[in-house]
C-alpha positions as CSV (number, residue, x, y, z in Angstrom):
1,X,-47.0,-36.8,-85.6
2,X,-48.0,-39.0,-88.6
3,X,-48.8,-37.1,-91.8
4,X,-52.1,-37.9,-93.4
5,X,-52.1,-38.3,-97.2
6,X,-55.5,-38.1,-98.8
7,X,-55.6,-39.7,-102.2
8,X,-58.6,-38.2,-103.9
9,X,-60.5,-40.8,-105.8
10,X,-63.5,-38.6,-105.0
11,X,-62.4,-35.7,-107.1
12,X,-63.7,-37.4,-110.3
13,X,-67.1,-36.6,-108.8
14,X,-67.6,-33.2,-110.2
15,X,-66.6,-34.3,-113.7
16,X,-69.2,-37.2,-113.7
17,X,-72.0,-35.4,-111.9
18,X,-73.6,-34.6,-115.2
19,X,-74.9,-38.2,-115.2
20,X,-75.0,-39.0,-111.5
21,X,-78.3,-37.3,-110.7
22,X,-80.5,-39.0,-113.2
23,X,-83.6,-37.0,-114.2
24,X,-82.9,-33.7,-112.4
25,X,-82.9,-31.9,-115.8
26,X,-85.1,-33.0,-118.7
27,X,-85.2,-31.6,-122.2
28,X,-88.3,-31.9,-124.5
29,X,-89.0,-30.7,-128.0
30,X,-92.4,-29.2,-128.9
31,X,-93.7,-28.5,-132.4
32,X,-95.4,-25.0,-132.5
33,X,-98.2,-23.9,-134.9
34,X,-95.8,-21.6,-136.7
35,X,-93.6,-24.6,-137.7
36,X,-90.9,-23.7,-135.2
37,X,-89.6,-26.2,-132.7
38,X,-89.1,-25.3,-129.1
39,X,-86.6,-27.2,-127.0
40,X,-87.6,-26.7,-123.4
41,X,-85.8,-27.6,-120.2
42,X,-87.3,-28.6,-116.9
43,X,-84.8,-28.4,-114.0
44,X,-85.3,-29.8,-110.5
45,X,-81.8,-28.8,-109.6
46,X,-80.7,-26.1,-107.3
47,X,-78.4,-23.4,-108.6
48,X,-77.1,-22.9,-112.1
49,X,-76.5,-25.8,-114.4
50,X,-74.9,-25.7,-117.9
51,X,-76.6,-27.9,-120.6
52,X,-74.7,-29.0,-123.6
53,X,-76.9,-30.0,-126.6
54,X,-75.2,-32.1,-129.3
55,X,-77.3,-32.3,-132.5
56,X,-76.9,-35.6,-134.3
57,X,-78.8,-34.1,-137.2
58,X,-80.0,-30.5,-137.9
59,X,-81.3,-29.9,-141.4
60,X,-83.5,-27.0,-142.5
61,X,-83.4,-25.3,-139.1
62,X,-81.4,-22.6,-137.4
63,X,-81.4,-21.5,-133.8
64,X,-79.8,-18.8,-131.6
65,X,-77.0,-20.1,-129.5
66,X,-76.2,-23.1,-131.8
67,X,-72.8,-23.1,-133.3
68,X,-72.2,-26.0,-135.7
69,X,-73.8,-28.9,-134.1
70,X,-73.5,-27.8,-130.4
71,X,-75.5,-25.5,-128.2
72,X,-74.5,-24.4,-124.7
73,X,-77.2,-23.0,-122.3
74,X,-77.5,-22.2,-118.6
75,X,-80.6,-23.1,-116.7
76,X,-81.9,-22.6,-113.1
77,X,-84.6,-24.4,-111.2
78,X,-87.9,-24.4,-113.1
79,X,-89.0,-24.5,-116.7
80,X,-87.7,-22.4,-119.6
81,X,-87.3,-22.5,-123.4
82,X,-83.7,-23.1,-124.3
83,X,-83.8,-22.5,-128.0
84,X,-86.3,-22.1,-130.8
85,X,-85.5,-23.8,-134.0
86,X,-86.6,-21.6,-136.9
87,X,-87.3,-23.3,-140.3
88,X,-85.2,-22.0,-143.2
89,X,-87.4,-21.0,-146.1
90,X,-85.1,-22.3,-148.7
91,X,-84.7,-25.8,-147.2
92,X,-86.3,-28.8,-148.8
93,X,-85.5,-31.3,-145.9
94,X,-86.4,-30.6,-142.2
95,X,-85.1,-32.9,-139.5
96,X,-83.4,-32.7,-136.1
97,X,-82.2,-35.0,-133.4
98,X,-80.1,-34.3,-130.4
99,X,-78.6,-35.7,-127.2
100,X,-77.7,-33.6,-124.1
101,X,-75.7,-33.6,-120.9
102,X,-75.6,-31.2,-118.0
103,X,-73.0,-30.0,-115.5
104,X,-73.2,-28.1,-112.2
105,X,-72.3,-24.5,-112.6
106,X,-72.5,-21.6,-115.0
107,X,-69.8,-22.0,-117.7
108,X,-67.1,-19.3,-117.6
109,X,-64.8,-18.4,-120.5
110,X,-62.1,-17.3,-118.1
111,X,-61.3,-18.0,-114.5
112,X,-63.2,-15.9,-111.9
113,X,-61.5,-12.5,-111.6
114,X,-61.3,-12.7,-107.8
115,X,-59.0,-15.8,-107.6
116,X,-57.1,-14.0,-104.9
117,X,-60.2,-14.0,-102.6
118,X,-59.4,-15.0,-99.0
119,X,-61.3,-17.9,-97.6
120,X,-62.1,-18.4,-94.0
121,X,-60.7,-21.5,-92.3
122,X,-63.7,-23.9,-92.4
123,X,-64.2,-24.3,-88.6
124,X,-65.9,-22.6,-85.7
125,X,-64.5,-19.4,-84.3
126,X,-61.3,-19.9,-82.2
127,X,-61.3,-23.7,-82.9
128,X,-58.0,-25.4,-83.9
129,X,-57.7,-27.1,-87.3
130,X,-54.8,-29.2,-88.5
131,X,-53.7,-29.2,-92.2
132,X,-53.4,-32.6,-93.9
133,X,-51.4,-33.3,-97.1
134,X,-53.5,-33.8,-100.2
135,X,-52.5,-35.6,-103.4
136,X,-54.5,-36.4,-106.4
137,X,-55.3,-40.0,-107.3
138,X,-53.6,-39.6,-110.7
139,X,-50.5,-38.1,-109.2
140,X,-50.2,-40.9,-106.6
141,X,-50.0,-43.5,-109.4
142,X,-47.6,-41.4,-111.5
143,X,-50.2,-40.5,-114.1
144,X,-50.1,-37.1,-115.7
145,X,-52.7,-34.6,-114.5
146,X,-54.2,-32.6,-117.4
147,X,-54.7,-29.5,-115.3
148,X,-53.2,-28.2,-112.1
149,X,-54.8,-29.8,-109.0
150,X,-55.5,-27.8,-105.9
151,X,-57.1,-29.1,-102.7
152,X,-56.6,-28.5,-99.0
153,X,-57.1,-31.1,-96.3
154,X,-58.3,-30.3,-92.8
155,X,-58.2,-32.6,-89.7
156,X,-60.8,-32.1,-86.9
157,X,-61.7,-33.7,-83.6
158,X,-64.9,-35.5,-82.7
159,X,-67.8,-33.1,-82.2
160,X,-66.2,-30.4,-84.3
161,X,-68.2,-28.4,-86.8
162,X,-67.4,-27.7,-90.5
163,X,-68.2,-24.2,-91.5
164,X,-68.6,-22.5,-94.9
165,X,-65.3,-20.9,-96.0
166,X,-67.2,-18.5,-98.4
167,X,-70.8,-17.4,-99.2
168,X,-72.8,-19.4,-101.7
169,X,-75.7,-21.7,-102.5
170,X,-75.8,-25.3,-101.5
171,X,-76.7,-27.1,-104.8
172,X,-76.1,-30.6,-103.5
173,X,-75.2,-32.4,-100.2
174,X,-75.0,-35.9,-98.8
175,X,-74.3,-37.7,-95.6
176,X,-74.8,-41.2,-96.9
177,X,-71.5,-42.7,-95.6
178,X,-72.2,-43.6,-92.0
179,X,-69.4,-45.9,-90.9
180,X,-66.0,-47.0,-92.2
181,X,-64.5,-50.5,-91.9
182,X,-62.2,-50.6,-88.9
183,X,-58.6,-50.1,-89.9
184,X,-59.5,-49.0,-93.4
185,X,-60.2,-45.8,-95.1
186,X,-63.1,-46.0,-97.6
187,X,-62.8,-43.8,-100.8
188,X,-66.1,-43.9,-102.7
189,X,-68.1,-41.4,-104.7
190,X,-70.7,-41.7,-101.9
191,X,-68.3,-39.9,-99.5
192,X,-70.2,-37.3,-97.5
193,X,-70.0,-33.9,-99.2
194,X,-71.4,-30.4,-99.4
195,X,-71.3,-28.7,-102.8
196,X,-71.7,-25.0,-102.9
197,X,-72.0,-22.6,-105.9
198,X,-70.0,-19.5,-104.8
199,X,-70.9,-16.0,-105.8
200,X,-68.2,-15.6,-108.4
201,X,-69.3,-18.7,-110.3
202,X,-66.8,-21.1,-108.8
203,X,-67.8,-24.4,-107.2
204,X,-66.6,-25.4,-103.7
205,X,-66.6,-29.1,-102.8
206,X,-66.3,-30.1,-99.1
207,X,-65.6,-33.8,-99.1
208,X,-65.7,-35.5,-95.7
209,X,-64.1,-38.8,-94.8
210,X,-66.2,-39.5,-91.7
211,X,-69.8,-39.7,-90.6
212,X,-71.5,-36.3,-90.3
213,X,-74.8,-34.7,-89.6
214,X,-75.7,-32.1,-92.3
215,X,-76.7,-28.7,-90.9
216,X,-77.8,-27.5,-94.4
217,X,-79.9,-28.8,-97.2
218,X,-80.1,-28.3,-100.9
219,X,-81.2,-24.8,-101.9
220,X,-79.8,-23.1,-98.7
221,X,-77.9,-19.9,-99.0
222,X,-74.9,-19.9,-96.7
223,X,-72.6,-17.1,-95.5
224,X,-68.9,-17.3,-94.5
225,X,-68.6,-19.0,-91.1
226,X,-72.0,-20.6,-91.1
227,X,-72.0,-24.2,-89.7
228,X,-72.8,-26.7,-92.5
229,X,-72.0,-30.1,-90.9
230,X,-70.9,-31.6,-87.6
231,X,-68.9,-34.8,-86.8
232,X,-71.5,-36.5,-84.8
233,X,-70.2,-40.1,-84.5
234,X,-67.0,-41.8,-83.3
235,X,-64.6,-42.5,-86.2
236,X,-60.9,-43.3,-86.7
237,X,-60.4,-39.8,-88.2
238,X,-62.3,-36.6,-88.9
239,X,-61.0,-35.1,-92.1
240,X,-62.4,-32.8,-94.8
241,X,-61.0,-31.9,-98.2
242,X,-61.9,-28.5,-99.7
243,X,-61.4,-27.9,-103.4
244,X,-62.6,-25.2,-105.7
245,X,-63.3,-25.5,-109.4
246,X,-65.0,-23.7,-112.2
247,X,-66.7,-25.0,-115.4
248,X,-64.5,-24.0,-118.3
249,X,-66.5,-22.7,-121.3
250,X,-63.9,-23.6,-123.9
251,X,-63.5,-27.1,-122.5
252,X,-67.3,-27.8,-122.5
253,X,-67.7,-26.5,-126.0
254,X,-65.0,-28.9,-127.3
255,X,-65.9,-31.7,-124.9
256,X,-65.1,-35.2,-126.1
257,X,-65.1,-38.8,-124.7
258,X,-62.0,-40.7,-123.6
259,X,-61.3,-44.0,-125.3
260,X,-63.0,-45.8,-122.4
261,X,-66.2,-43.8,-122.9
262,X,-65.8,-41.5,-119.9
263,X,-66.2,-37.7,-120.4
264,X,-63.1,-35.5,-120.5
265,X,-63.2,-33.4,-117.3
266,X,-64.6,-29.9,-118.3
267,X,-63.6,-28.3,-115.0
268,X,-60.5,-26.5,-113.9
269,X,-59.2,-26.2,-110.3
270,X,-58.6,-22.9,-108.6
271,X,-56.0,-22.3,-105.9
272,X,-57.5,-21.4,-102.5
273,X,-55.9,-18.8,-100.2
274,X,-57.0,-18.8,-96.6
275,X,-57.2,-16.1,-93.9
276,X,-55.1,-17.3,-90.9
277,X,-55.7,-14.5,-88.4
278,X,-57.7,-11.4,-87.5
279,X,-54.9,-9.3,-89.0
280,X,-55.7,-10.6,-92.5
281,X,-52.6,-12.7,-93.1
282,X,-53.0,-15.3,-95.8
283,X,-51.6,-18.7,-96.7
284,X,-52.2,-21.4,-99.3
285,X,-51.9,-23.9,-96.4
286,X,-49.7,-26.4,-98.2
287,X,-47.9,-27.3,-94.9
288,X,-49.0,-30.7,-93.5
289,X,-49.4,-31.0,-89.7
290,X,-49.4,-27.3,-89.0
291,X,-52.3,-26.1,-86.9
292,X,-54.2,-22.8,-87.1
293,X,-56.7,-21.0,-84.9
294,X,-59.9,-20.1,-86.8
295,X,-60.6,-16.3,-87.0
296,X,-63.5,-14.4,-88.4
297,X,-62.4,-11.0,-89.6
298,X,-65.6,-8.9,-90.0
299,X,-64.5,-7.3,-93.3
300,X,-63.9,-10.8,-94.8
301,X,-67.3,-12.1,-93.7
302,X,-69.1,-9.1,-95.1
303,X,-67.1,-8.9,-98.3
304,X,-69.7,-10.7,-100.5
305,X,-72.8,-9.9,-98.5
306,X,-75.5,-7.4,-99.3
307,X,-76.2,-4.4,-97.1
308,X,-79.3,-6.2,-95.7
309,X,-77.3,-9.3,-94.9
310,X,-74.6,-7.3,-93.2
311,X,-77.2,-5.4,-91.1
312,X,-78.8,-8.7,-90.0
313,X,-75.4,-10.0,-88.8
314,X,-74.5,-6.7,-87.1
315,X,-71.6,-6.0,-89.4
316,X,-72.7,-2.4,-90.1
């Protein structure tokens, strides 16, 4: 059988999403009667987002959470004050000016502690999925990759369902790609995808290379094994790539621009280990063309769920 190699142009998506959803987070400054300045954030996003404020000038003011000319803050959907600039009594000049960017996820100063967590195979119970070889776009052209890349490719059949491999919150999703040109594979940032903030702070990206019908929407909480999309149209192939990242606090604090103006990627990949049987055996699934039967061990499904959620699912 022919090995599928998925060259991942789309994995630049997480790094650039800070600017791909224009207007979902807006910062405004307000002058208060006590001469302080409030910098407020309005977020229309789902889940946690990290905001990086870069002060072009900051004279005569100080504020909690600002180190040098940079402030890092986490926001959720709604309105909140990020920081209050307090005037310094000894100052003779008072001025401030800033720019900002925002990134999906809550920044972490170290990798999530449960990196050995077992993921479910992302299919329906007892269905068969085939593993596809995955390579990064940079590696395929012989370019150095700054950080270790991890991703797992899955091949399905027409009508199959993609299921959540782990619990979390859907913070973005898209099914914009409807058809591909016959005989060609289209790699675009508009590839269909489901983006989930997982409960340990990591971000799962399900990128799909075929038309799908979404079974979830932004803001939905999902549990392991829950259907999230179905391959609902005929296509030359039915493939999905699952990768997991986290937003590195050190990298976002020291963020800089490349020479071409693009932002240095502040994310780091995490390896994913999958459960490949009811007995709890595990594998990193780096073996192209092998097939596996999807299993749902109860203890794995319930590992991250509350007692109420377990009771609702009959896991108690």
